[in-house]
N, C-alpha and C positions, 0 to 999 in steps of 0.2 A: 208357683204359689199354691199352697194347700187350699183345697176347696171343701173338704169334709173334715169332720172331727177325727176320723181315722187317719187321714193324711197328716193332720197336725200332730197327732199322738205319735205316729211313726217318725216324723221329722224330729220331734223333740227327743224321742228315745234314741234315735241314731246319733244326734248331736251329743247327747249325754255320754254315750259309749265312746264316741270319737274323742271327746275331751279327756277321757281317762288316759288316752295315749300320751297326751301332753304331760299329765301328772306322772305317768310311769317314766317318761324321759327325764323329767326333773329329778325324780328320786334316783334314777341311775346316774345322772350327772353328779349329784351330791355324793353318792356312794363312791364314785370313781375319784372325786377330789379328796375325800376323806382317806381313802386307801392310799392315794399318792402321798398325802401328808404323813400318814402313819409309817411309811417306809423309811423314815429317818432312823428308826431303831437299828437297822442293819449297819450303817456306817459308824454310828456311835459305839455300838458293841464291838465293831472291828477295831476301832481306836483303843478301846479299853483292853481288848485281848492282846493287841500288839504291844501295849505298854506293859503287860504282864502283871498288873495290879489286881489283887484279890478284893480290895475294898469295895469297888463298885458292883460286885456280883449281885447283891440283894436288889438294889434299884434297877439294875439291868435285867434281872430275872423278872421283876414286876413289869418292867417295860415290855419285855418279850411276851409275857402272858397277856398283857393288854393288847399288844400288836396282834397276837393270834386271835384274840376275841374280836378285835376290829376287823381282821381279814374275814373271819367267819360271818359276822353280821353284815359286812359289806357284800360278801358273796351271796348271802340270802336276799339282800335287797336288789342286787344286780340280776338275780335269776328267779324272779317271781314265777310261781307255777300256776298253770291253769287259767291264765288270762285269756279271755275270749273277746274277739274284737268285732264280731258281727254275725250276720245271718247269711247263709248261702241262698241266693235267689233261686237257683235251680231246684234245690230241695223244697223250698217254700212253694214254688210253682207246681211241682209234682204233687205235693200234699194237697194243695188247693184244687188241682185238677181232679185228683182221685176222690176228694170229698165233695166236689161240686160247689166250693166256696166262691162267693163273688169278691170283687176287688176290696170292698169295705171290710169284709170278714178277713181277707188276707192281711190287710193293713192292721186291723185290730190285733190279730194273732201275732203278727210280726212285732208290733209295739209291745205287747205283753212279754214276748220272748226277749226282746232287747232290754226291757226293764229288769228282767231276772238276771240277764248278763251283767247289767250295770251293778246290781246289788251284789252279785258274786264277786265281780272285779273290785268293787269298793272294799270289800273285806280283805282281799289279797293286797291291794295297794296300801291299806291301813297297816297291815302287818309289815310290808316292806318299809313303810315310813317309820314304824317302831324299830325296825332293824337299823335304819340310818341313825335314829336317836341313840340306840345302844352303841353304835360305832363311834359316835361323837363322844360319848362318855368314855369309851375305851381309849380313844385318842387323847382325851384330856388326862386320863390316868397315865398313859404312856409318856406324855409330855412332862408331867410332874415328876415321874420316876427318872426320866432322862435328865431333867434339870438337876435332880439330886445326884445323878451319877456323873455328870460332866465335870463339876469342880473336883470331885474325888479322883476322877480319872486323870485330870490335868495336873493335879498337885502331888500325885504319888508316883 
């Protein structure tokens, strides 16, 4: 249990940064599911090509472009850059020893550092979330285009 203000601040900062790991995992799970659903364009295009019909080319091309956009945005969501997850205790101890800081000063410095990590990570996670939204839109366009292409493919 925390006994000083600095300890409380450090615990709160550490928990906030740790919670971002859960958010990152949720974003990755959504992006993976969207990417799996978007992969339907390949078999539908294969059926259209096998049937030799030229009529569904336009909706299939739109679906293919939407699929590429979906893959791109999902990849960006799955691979967020520069996420930082914590503070190395050894480095903090070395810095505190060299500067003669006491425990409260160490804790205060660590909590400020973790707060900056949190703010930086939050921007990265928001961008990844925007990429997932873009992937959902691309998936919707792909589904509409495939819906238009399937009847034409089957009836020609």
